[in-house]
C-alpha positions as CSV (number, residue, x, y, z in Angstrom):
1,M,130.2,108.5,132.9
2,D,133.2,107.0,131.3
3,L,136.8,107.7,132.4
4,I,137.4,110.1,129.4
5,S,134.2,112.3,130.6
6,I,135.2,112.4,134.4
7,E,138.9,113.6,133.3
8,A,137.1,116.2,130.9
9,F,135.0,117.0,134.2
10,R,138.2,117.4,136.3
11,K,140.2,119.4,133.7
12,R,137.0,122.0,133.2
13,M,136.3,122.2,137.0
14,G,139.6,122.2,138.5
15,R,139.5,121.6,142.4
16,R,136.0,121.8,142.5
17,A,135.6,118.4,140.4
18,D,137.6,116.6,143.1
19,K,135.5,117.6,145.8
20,T,132.3,116.7,143.7
21,L,133.8,113.4,143.0
22,E,134.6,112.9,146.7
23,V,131.0,113.6,147.7
24,L,129.8,111.3,145.1
25,G,131.7,108.8,146.3
26,R,130.8,108.9,149.7
27,L,126.8,109.5,148.8
28,D,127.2,106.6,146.6
29,A,128.5,104.3,149.4
30,E,125.8,105.5,151.8
31,L,123.1,105.1,149.5
32,K,124.2,101.8,148.4
33,T,124.3,100.5,151.9
34,V,120.5,101.5,152.2
35,F,119.1,100.5,148.3
36,E,121.4,97.6,148.0
37,T,121.5,95.6,151.2
38,E,119.0,93.1,152.3
39,I,119.2,95.1,155.8
40,G,119.0,98.5,154.0
41,K,116.3,97.3,152.1
42,E,114.6,96.1,155.2
43,I,114.7,99.3,157.1
44,L,113.9,101.4,154.2
45,E,110.4,99.1,153.7
46,Y,109.7,99.2,157.3
47,D,109.9,102.7,157.5
48,V,107.9,103.7,154.6
49,K,105.1,101.3,155.7
50,R,104.9,102.4,159.3
51,Y,104.8,106.1,158.0
52,E,101.9,105.2,155.6
53,D,100.1,103.4,158.6
54,L,100.7,106.1,160.8
55,L,99.5,108.6,158.0
56,Y,96.5,106.7,157.6
57,T,95.8,106.4,161.6
58,S,96.0,110.1,162.0
59,A,93.3,110.7,159.4
60,T,91.1,108.3,160.9
61,R,91.6,109.3,164.7
62,Q,94.0,111.1,167.0
63,L,97.5,109.7,167.3
64,T,98.6,108.8,170.9
65,V,101.7,110.9,171.9
66,D,104.0,107.8,171.3
67,E,102.7,107.5,167.8
68,Q,103.2,111.4,167.0
69,A,106.8,111.0,168.2
70,E,107.1,107.9,166.2
71,F,105.5,109.5,163.1
72,K,107.7,112.6,163.3
73,Y,111.1,110.2,163.8
74,I,110.1,108.3,160.4
75,Y,109.0,111.3,158.9
76,T,112.7,112.8,159.7
77,R,114.6,109.7,158.7
78,L,112.7,109.7,155.4
79,Q,113.5,113.3,155.0
80,F,117.2,112.7,155.4
81,L,117.4,109.9,153.2
82,K,115.7,112.1,150.7
83,E,118.2,114.8,151.2
84,K,121.2,112.6,150.4
85,V,119.5,111.2,147.6
86,N,118.9,114.6,145.9
87,H,122.3,115.7,146.8
88,F,123.6,112.9,145.0
89,L,121.7,113.7,142.1
90,E,122.7,117.4,142.2
91,E,126.4,116.3,142.2
92,L,125.7,113.8,139.6
93,A,124.5,116.4,137.4
94,K,127.5,118.5,137.9
95,L,129.5,115.8,135.8
96,G,127.0,116.1,133.1
97,E,127.6,120.0,132.9
């Protein structure tokens, strides 16, 4: 998006445009922290790998109580991130409307 497109969006959408841009700015910063920083990438890679390991383990044997709790926790964290990405994409799509 260039400045002309953003300004056209703001004129067309009025006050909703400012809210959309505010949400995009906040989400962009949050997602960059996860996807563009070394620690963010490491944490995400660890979570995905651990989730896959626990998923495989659950297919081969009964998870322990601690493993079940960890599985639920990591699943919740990954779902939270997925929702942030989806929300960002939805807000971004509004700019193109």
